[in-house]
Backbone as CSV, one residue per row, in Angstrom:
resi,resn,N_x,N_y,N_z,CA_x,CA_y,CA_z,C_x,C_y,C_z
1,MET,-19.674,7.240,-3.100,-18.737,6.071,-2.985,-19.474,5.376,-1.785
2,ASN,-19.654,4.022,-2.175,-20.084,3.112,-1.232,-19.226,1.730,-1.450
3,ASN,-18.574,1.336,-0.281,-17.809,-0.335,-0.194,-16.971,-0.568,0.803
4,GLN,-17.003,-1.892,1.277,-16.972,-2.525,2.132,-15.872,-1.566,3.721
5,PHE,-15.333,-0.766,2.751,-14.321,0.059,3.922,-14.975,1.299,4.266
6,SER,-16.332,1.171,4.180,-17.201,2.742,4.619,-17.402,3.460,5.872
7,LYS,-16.888,1.924,6.989,-17.319,2.342,7.922,-16.469,2.693,9.189
8,TYR,-15.657,3.649,8.524,-14.850,4.295,9.149,-15.317,5.932,9.773
9,LYS,-15.322,5.839,10.915,-15.964,6.861,11.930,-15.706,7.797,11.226
10,PRO,-16.575,8.807,11.672,-17.143,10.174,11.155,-15.589,11.035,11.190
11,ASN,-14.904,11.815,10.034,-14.192,12.535,10.222,-12.538,12.292,10.967
12,SER,-12.309,10.878,10.384,-11.590,10.051,11.262,-10.032,10.229,10.188
13,LEU,-10.174,10.392,9.222,-9.161,10.585,8.609,-7.951,10.981,8.744
14,VAL,-8.049,12.149,9.192,-6.432,12.518,9.853,-6.051,11.730,11.115
15,ALA,-6.922,11.105,11.971,-6.671,10.410,12.885,-5.730,9.279,12.551
16,TRP,-6.384,8.733,11.150,-6.137,7.499,10.310,-4.363,7.934,9.899
17,MET,-4.478,8.843,9.528,-3.381,9.204,8.899,-2.012,9.740,9.629
18,LEU,-2.450,10.238,10.972,-1.429,10.419,12.205,-1.156,8.793,12.633
19,ARG,-1.588,7.908,12.553,-1.181,6.752,12.684,-0.145,5.857,11.955
20,LEU,0.234,6.596,10.999,1.186,6.212,10.380,3.096,6.248,10.915
21,LYS,2.828,6.774,11.957,3.944,6.776,12.541,4.107,5.415,13.217
22,TYR,3.113,4.534,13.795,3.129,3.263,14.203,3.643,2.103,13.331
23,MET,3.266,2.785,11.916,3.692,1.525,11.304,5.239,1.342,10.332
24,ILE,5.647,0.234,10.875,7.063,-0.011,10.423,7.460,-0.538,8.934
25,ARG,8.321,0.330,8.014,8.095,-0.310,6.684,8.997,-1.653,6.933
26,TRP,9.156,-2.383,5.792,10.064,-3.367,5.344,9.535,-4.159,6.575
27,PRO,8.151,-4.418,6.703,8.400,-5.499,7.951,8.713,-7.028,8.413
28,LEU,9.052,-7.406,6.805,9.604,-9.131,6.549,11.059,-8.752,6.656
29,MET,11.623,-7.933,6.628,13.014,-7.755,6.508,14.056,-7.363,7.711
30,ARG,14.929,-7.725,8.166,15.601,-7.122,9.158,16.597,-5.731,8.596
31,SER,16.268,-5.318,9.340,16.261,-3.435,9.422,17.539,-3.296,10.420
32,SER,18.493,-2.462,10.132,19.396,-1.986,11.296,18.680,-0.932,12.091
33,ILE,17.917,0.011,11.220,17.332,1.216,11.687,15.845,1.170,11.178
34,LYS,14.894,1.126,12.255,13.667,0.748,12.302,13.072,2.287,11.200
35,GLU,12.242,2.276,10.491,11.910,3.395,9.712,10.145,3.460,9.546
36,SER,9.524,4.236,9.990,8.049,4.454,10.244,7.943,4.855,9.060
37,VAL,6.622,4.650,8.713,5.612,5.177,7.276,5.628,6.434,7.587
38,ALA,4.989,6.693,8.654,5.699,8.388,8.753,7.004,9.267,8.504
39,GLU,7.607,8.441,8.618,9.155,8.957,8.190,9.660,8.914,6.770
40,HIS,8.936,7.660,6.370,9.093,7.426,4.962,8.373,8.626,3.812
41,THR,7.146,8.973,4.400,6.627,9.870,3.913,6.879,11.273,3.786
42,VAL,7.545,11.940,4.795,7.923,13.098,4.513,9.157,12.796,4.005
43,GLU,10.200,11.930,4.008,11.394,11.967,3.407,10.771,11.800,1.367
44,VAL,9.480,11.282,1.550,9.208,11.401,-0.152,8.541,12.604,-0.454
45,ALA,7.867,13.298,0.498,7.233,14.799,0.399,8.652,16.100,0.214
46,VAL,9.541,16.132,0.471,10.614,16.625,0.368,11.422,16.164,-0.901
47,ILE,11.357,15.251,-1.216,12.145,15.055,-2.504,11.461,15.518,-3.612
48,ALA,10.063,14.916,-3.721,8.817,15.280,-4.660,9.154,16.603,-4.670
49,HIS,8.987,17.638,-3.989,9.086,18.710,-3.528,10.448,19.319,-4.688
50,HIS,11.655,19.193,-4.159,12.736,19.333,-5.014,12.743,18.560,-6.432
51,LEU,12.322,17.678,-6.868,11.876,17.064,-8.193,10.878,18.366,-9.023
52,ALA,9.951,18.967,-8.228,8.952,19.524,-9.133,9.427,20.698,-9.101
53,VAL,10.258,21.357,-8.174,11.235,22.441,-8.136,11.947,22.603,-9.507
54,ILE,13.006,21.301,-9.566,14.019,21.310,-10.479,13.109,21.445,-11.832
55,ALA,12.131,20.223,-12.008,11.290,20.623,-13.456,10.921,22.036,-13.621
56,LYS,10.378,22.689,-12.539,9.934,23.934,-12.892,11.005,24.802,-13.040
57,VAL,12.056,25.201,-12.174,13.044,26.385,-12.603,13.880,25.809,-13.599
58,LYS,14.534,24.381,-13.854,15.707,24.219,-14.361,15.228,23.798,-16.071
59,PHE,13.885,23.048,-16.169,13.497,22.471,-17.137,12.191,23.358,-17.742
60,GLY,11.858,24.677,-17.041,10.813,24.742,-17.398,9.355,24.691,-17.749
61,LYS,8.998,23.196,-16.901,8.059,22.529,-16.793,6.708,22.855,-15.995
62,ASP,5.655,22.727,-16.498,4.713,23.492,-15.928,4.009,22.469,-14.565
63,THR,4.834,22.468,-13.623,4.827,21.830,-11.772,4.276,23.036,-11.006
64,ASP,3.535,22.535,-10.048,3.587,23.307,-9.032,3.920,22.178,-7.527
65,PRO,5.457,22.902,-7.290,6.375,22.008,-6.071,4.898,21.377,-4.527
66,GLN,4.252,22.716,-4.683,3.745,22.701,-3.339,2.892,21.797,-3.511
67,MET,2.099,21.003,-4.802,1.074,20.545,-4.778,1.856,19.044,-4.958
68,ALA,3.141,18.828,-5.791,3.825,17.709,-5.535,3.753,17.510,-4.041
69,ALA,4.233,18.243,-3.472,4.910,17.921,-1.688,3.370,17.353,-1.082
70,THR,2.218,18.138,-1.452,0.498,17.630,-0.917,0.598,16.370,-1.487
71,TYR,0.357,16.090,-2.664,0.258,14.723,-3.099,0.935,13.502,-2.208
72,SER,2.093,13.480,-2.221,3.348,12.933,-1.281,2.643,12.542,-0.445
73,LEU,2.390,13.406,0.756,1.988,13.407,1.702,1.018,12.348,2.253
74,TYR,-0.170,12.139,1.454,-1.050,11.421,1.020,-0.957,10.151,0.415
75,HIS,0.278,9.979,-0.219,0.505,8.524,-1.228,0.268,7.028,-0.218
76,GLU,0.886,7.069,1.004,0.313,6.059,1.924,-0.498,5.969,2.699
77,ALA,-1.912,6.418,2.162,-3.063,6.654,3.056,-3.697,5.343,2.920
78,SER,-3.617,4.465,1.987,-4.375,3.441,2.074,-3.780,2.211,3.241
79,GLU,-2.200,2.700,3.581,-1.300,1.976,4.489,-2.103,2.240,5.707
80,ALA,-2.201,2.856,5.689,-3.093,3.974,7.361,-3.964,3.558,7.584
81,GLY,-4.931,3.536,6.235,-6.096,2.880,6.361,-6.734,1.479,6.645
82,GLY,-5.426,0.556,6.566,-6.055,-1.164,6.597,-4.949,-1.778,5.857
83,THR,-4.489,-1.334,4.854,-3.485,-2.547,3.842,-2.330,-2.648,4.286
84,SER,-1.776,-1.561,5.062,-0.396,-2.178,5.717,0.791,-1.980,4.599
85,ASP,2.069,-2.155,4.966,2.871,-2.095,4.181,2.867,-3.607,3.702
86,ILE,2.813,-3.666,1.903,2.788,-4.433,1.386,4.463,-5.006,0.638
87,PRO,5.414,-6.159,1.163,6.212,-6.034,0.279,6.298,-5.923,-1.373
88,THR,7.366,-5.112,-1.820,7.068,-4.672,-3.492,7.404,-5.799,-4.280
89,PRO,8.085,-6.383,-3.640,8.492,-8.227,-4.517,6.919,-8.939,-4.408
90,VAL,6.270,-8.793,-3.424,5.076,-9.743,-3.630,4.149,-8.670,-4.129
91,LYS,3.939,-7.244,-3.873,3.115,-6.963,-4.397,2.881,-6.903,-6.058
92,TYR,4.581,-6.566,-7.105,4.662,-7.078,-8.110,4.778,-8.081,-8.885
93,SER,4.327,-8.925,-8.028,4.954,-10.254,-8.131,3.876,-11.074,-9.648
94,SER,3.107,-10.954,-9.770,1.997,-11.292,-11.134,1.055,-9.716,-11.170
95,PRO,0.414,-10.182,-12.635,-0.342,-8.830,-12.633,-1.751,-9.238,-11.917
96,VAL,-1.750,-10.224,-11.966,-2.901,-10.714,-10.939,-2.734,-9.958,-9.573
97,LEU,-1.582,-10.398,-9.013,-1.774,-9.439,-7.379,-1.844,-8.180,-7.395
98,THR,-0.881,-7.477,-8.517,-0.932,-6.135,-8.458,-2.406,-5.671,-8.962
99,GLU,-3.054,-5.916,-9.560,-4.048,-5.588,-10.139,-5.145,-5.536,-8.789
100,ALA,-5.120,-6.712,-7.818,-5.760,-6.802,-6.670,-5.171,-6.029,-5.666
101,PHE,-4.350,-5.927,-5.853,-3.819,-5.188,-4.083,-4.272,-3.479,-4.500
102,LYS,-3.841,-3.113,-5.727,-4.299,-1.975,-6.353,-5.632,-1.404,-6.294
103,ALA,-6.625,-2.591,-6.476,-7.915,-2.856,-5.890,-8.609,-2.527,-4.606
104,LEU,-7.829,-3.301,-3.821,-7.867,-2.934,-2.091,-7.536,-1.489,-2.112
105,GLU,-6.239,-1.147,-2.039,-6.237,0.167,-1.946,-6.731,1.312,-2.538
106,HIS,-7.452,1.330,-3.594,-8.634,2.065,-3.914,-9.794,2.015,-3.028
107,GLU,-10.010,0.780,-2.799,-11.435,0.306,-1.909,-11.064,1.161,-0.337
108,VAL,-9.611,1.238,-0.237,-9.530,1.836,1.102,-9.582,3.305,1.124
109,GLU,-8.845,3.958,0.244,-9.103,5.223,-0.344,-10.175,5.752,-0.200
110,THR,-11.236,5.404,-0.994,-12.526,5.987,-1.143,-13.267,5.557,0.207
111,GLY,-13.328,4.769,0.976,-13.598,4.640,2.274,-13.600,5.685,3.340
112,MET,-11.653,6.034,3.174,-11.347,6.919,4.479,-12.083,8.655,3.166
113,VAL,-12.181,8.695,2.243,-12.676,9.608,1.939,-14.071,10.133,2.324
114,ASP,-14.812,9.144,2.034,-15.881,8.794,3.079,-16.397,9.350,4.002
115,SER,-15.705,8.792,4.545,-15.512,9.571,6.438,-15.736,10.775,6.542
116,TYR,-15.489,11.887,5.428,-15.642,13.234,5.961,-17.419,13.412,5.983
117,SER,-17.588,14.291,6.619,-19.383,14.798,7.096,-19.184,15.547,6.221
118,ASP,-18.333,16.387,5.965,-18.781,17.684,4.968,-18.739,17.667,3.420
119,ASN,-19.458,17.407,2.852,-19.063,17.358,1.054,-18.005,18.033,0.566
120,GLU,-17.947,19.234,0.689,-17.213,19.913,0.379,-15.562,19.640,0.561
121,ILE,-15.331,19.149,1.765,-13.937,18.967,2.031,-13.742,17.486,1.459
122,LYS,-14.852,16.507,1.353,-14.909,15.432,0.926,-14.025,15.536,-0.542
123,GLU,-15.160,16.545,-1.282,-14.776,16.579,-2.428,-13.338,16.930,-2.641
124,TYR,-12.959,18.242,-2.199,-11.252,18.936,-2.111,-10.090,17.845,-1.850
125,MET,-10.619,16.833,-0.333,-9.523,15.815,-0.442,-9.671,15.074,-0.997
126,SER,-10.505,14.482,-1.697,-10.745,13.013,-2.612,-9.362,13.335,-3.798
127,LYS,-8.941,14.164,-3.864,-7.912,14.494,-5.542,-6.656,14.276,-4.984
128,PHE,-6.587,14.369,-3.313,-5.146,13.954,-2.795,-5.329,12.591,-2.278
129,ILE,-6.285,11.948,-1.986,-6.456,10.497,-1.076,-6.560,9.801,-2.168
130,VAL,-7.583,9.568,-3.312,-7.539,8.657,-4.164,-6.644,8.857,-4.882
131,GLN,-5.648,8.096,-5.377,-4.525,7.819,-5.711,-4.975,7.454,-7.717
132,ARG,-5.891,7.369,-7.967,-6.378,7.082,-9.310,-6.772,8.534,-9.881
133,SER,-7.345,9.365,-8.833,-7.367,11.223,-9.290,-6.401,11.780,-9.278
134,ILE,-4.854,11.736,-8.951,-3.891,12.211,-9.193,-3.311,12.385,-10.382
135,PRO,-3.173,13.211,-11.355,-2.871,13.830,-12.456,-1.355,12.960,-12.514
136,ALA,-1.616,12.748,-13.674,-0.328,11.945,-14.084,1.069,12.454,-13.704
137,LYS,1.156,13.645,-14.487,2.679,14.353,-14.005,3.149,14.152,-12.629
138,TYR,2.436,14.481,-11.918,2.529,14.277,-9.958,2.574,13.174,-9.751
139,LYS,1.672,12.377,-10.365,1.730,10.478,-9.827,3.281,10.221,-10.189
140,THR,3.933,10.745,-11.175,5.180,9.888,-11.675,6.309,10.833,-11.330
141,LEU,5.948,12.020,-10.629,6.835,12.782,-9.657,6.917,12.036,-8.533
142,VAL,5.666,11.708,-8.040,5.837,10.983,-6.368,6.451,9.803,-6.303
143,LYS,5.900,8.807,-7.367,6.262,7.571,-8.104,8.322,7.548,-8.034
144,ALA,8.590,8.407,-8.487,10.279,8.767,-8.553,10.719,9.016,-7.197
145,ALA,10.136,9.845,-6.553,10.433,10.131,-5.497,10.455,9.346,-4.326
146,ASP,9.003,8.137,-4.262,9.306,7.039,-3.456,10.608,6.153,-3.854
147,ILE,10.852,5.999,-4.961,12.034,4.869,-5.525,13.373,5.770,-4.795
148,ILE,13.547,6.846,-4.973,14.900,7.565,-4.315,14.674,7.455,-2.588
149,ALA,13.691,7.223,-2.212,13.640,7.352,-0.764,14.416,5.890,-0.305
150,ARG,13.727,5.137,-1.278,13.734,3.732,-1.037,15.472,3.121,-1.074
151,TYR,15.635,3.773,-2.106,17.094,3.487,-2.877,17.899,4.088,-1.600
152,ILE,18.066,5.096,-1.294,18.827,6.012,-0.137,18.530,5.039,1.122
153,LYS,17.474,4.490,1.815,17.102,3.764,2.849,17.926,2.497,2.220
154,SER,17.728,1.777,1.371,18.558,0.413,1.023,19.753,0.334,1.225
155,MET,20.432,1.822,0.572,21.793,1.935,0.636,22.184,2.376,1.828
156,GLN,21.574,2.844,2.869,21.934,2.732,4.270,22.272,1.592,5.059
157,GLU,21.005,0.939,4.540,21.217,-0.595,5.266,22.335,-1.267,4.948
158,VAL,22.643,-1.312,3.357,23.934,-2.289,2.501,25.275,-1.636,3.106
159,ASN,25.464,-0.308,3.782,26.243,0.626,4.023,26.542,-0.072,5.853
160,ASN,25.647,-0.589,6.114,25.635,-0.823,7.426,25.961,-2.683,7.536
161,LYS,26.553,-2.820,6.327,26.706,-4.577,6.448,25.476,-5.633,6.200
162,ASN,24.406,-5.068,6.184,23.283,-5.498,5.967,23.103,-6.512,5.058
163,ARG,22.882,-7.324,4.708,22.908,-7.858,3.240,21.213,-7.788,2.635
164,GLU,20.400,-7.887,3.888,19.008,-8.258,3.557,18.525,-7.463,2.725
165,PHE,19.184,-5.951,2.131,18.583,-5.146,1.430,19.669,-4.726,0.432
166,THR,20.557,-6.226,-0.127,20.740,-6.065,-1.006,20.585,-5.853,-2.250
167,LYS,19.597,-6.801,-2.430,18.527,-6.901,-3.961,17.733,-5.671,-3.858
168,ALA,17.054,-4.972,-2.624,15.939,-4.150,-2.596,16.537,-2.667,-3.094
169,ALA,18.302,-2.715,-2.910,18.777,-1.478,-3.567,19.102,-1.826,-4.980
170,GLU,19.511,-2.887,-5.379,19.692,-2.849,-6.813,17.932,-2.593,-7.804
171,ARG,17.256,-3.206,-7.214,16.257,-2.685,-8.090,15.707,-1.218,-7.837
172,ALA,15.941,-0.911,-6.499,15.728,0.667,-6.601,17.191,1.299,-7.381
173,GLY,17.921,0.589,-7.740,18.864,1.429,-8.624,18.461,1.537,-10.014
174,LYS,18.020,0.478,-10.274,17.678,-0.101,-11.622,16.449,1.051,-11.962
175,ASP,15.176,0.821,-10.961,14.488,2.033,-11.297,14.911,3.406,-11.468
176,ILE,15.835,3.885,-10.752,16.033,5.283,-10.438,17.004,5.465,-12.291
177,GLU,17.422,4.394,-12.735,17.972,4.802,-13.891,17.192,5.092,-15.152
178,HIS,15.926,3.971,-14.842,14.988,4.488,-15.734,13.852,5.692,-15.477
179,TYR,13.828,6.381,-14.761,13.344,7.475,-14.275,14.113,8.685,-14.995
180,SER,15.360,8.208,-14.833,16.354,9.502,-14.972,16.535,9.695,-16.192
181,LYS,16.582,8.687,-17.241,16.160,8.432,-18.892,14.548,9.109,-18.717
182,GLU,13.508,9.114,-18.342,12.303,9.820,-18.516,12.443,10.967,-18.626
183,LEU,12.809,11.319,-17.188,12.412,12.612,-16.434,13.873,13.145,-16.287
184,PRO,14.050,14.603,-16.651,15.617,15.698,-16.519,16.024,15.919,-15.194
185,GLU,15.013,15.864,-14.459,14.600,16.352,-13.098,15.216,15.022,-12.162
186,VAL,15.205,13.818,-12.202,15.402,13.022,-11.700,17.099,12.619,-11.805
187,ALA,17.357,12.833,-13.129,18.641,12.420,-13.720,19.422,13.781,-12.664
188,TYR,18.890,15.233,-13.185,19.377,16.558,-12.293,19.635,15.918,-10.560
189,PHE,18.588,15.356,-10.102,18.464,15.443,-8.701,19.523,14.290,-7.911
190,ILE,19.676,13.455,-8.980,20.662,12.049,-8.953,21.845,12.830,-8.576
191,GLU,22.286,13.484,-9.835,23.774,14.520,-9.832,23.685,15.214,-8.631
192,HIS,23.635,15.773,-8.251,22.989,17.378,-7.343,23.155,17.148,-5.994
193,PHE,22.061,15.951,-5.914,21.503,15.903,-4.035,21.741,14.322,-3.905
194,LEU,21.704,13.579,-4.407,21.656,12.169,-4.001,23.017,12.088,-2.816
195,ASP,24.310,12.152,-3.202,25.347,11.769,-2.935,25.471,12.593,-1.491
196,PRO,24.908,13.535,-0.995,24.888,13.923,0.046,24.013,13.123,1.329
197,CYS,22.990,12.994,0.450,22.076,11.667,1.500,22.484,10.627,1.920
198,GLU,23.959,10.427,1.295,24.691,8.760,1.631,25.792,9.312,2.524
199,LYS,25.919,10.772,3.190,26.958,10.807,3.774,26.942,10.634,5.060
200,THR,27.934,10.732,5.670,27.413,10.841,7.716,27.558,12.387,7.884
201,LEU,27.025,12.452,9.168,26.804,13.704,9.827,28.051,14.852,9.622
202,ASP,29.092,14.125,10.184,30.256,14.984,9.605,31.142,15.325,8.333
203,ASP,30.386,14.301,7.627,30.690,15.085,5.938,29.990,15.869,5.040
204,LEU,28.668,16.206,6.072,27.771,17.105,5.615,28.528,18.538,6.137
205,ILE,29.553,18.599,6.888,29.903,19.803,7.577,31.140,20.399,6.906
206,MET,31.029,21.709,5.990,31.993,22.086,5.587,33.462,22.199,6.408
């Protein structure tokens, strides 16, 4: 691999990932509660792990929950490496922009992987960092988990009377409906696990 993002210091990928805690999501929107990309990543990993468990034990699918969680932990690696958090409406506003952003993300991901000095570690980690390498079934689970996390955050903001997130909540809700029709594990999660995620602390206690 050789690209313009190949100048990362040797073995610096972990350091870049740990900087996700300094990156704020929704940077162009007024948020009641600031959310770091690191926080978002953990939420997506928890949700994706549950989606994979549901797929496996309830619907007999050949999924590995641990792999789903691990793929999720690195799904924003390119943001840590330099692309930052690109607003969803901008990223998907046209096929040309979408392709350009995805190409940039790929360049950053491969550059970060190139920072490993050990070729065996580089080869092993590449399958988690480079999003194009992820098997389709896990990529879909992680994407669904990402949307669910986005919906939960948006609804928290809307419930705090923050109209800034109204459209984001609507878009995420429509995306969830789509994935619920495609993946029974998503529909199951929405039916059994989503409601508690929107409750207050007191309402979570029997």
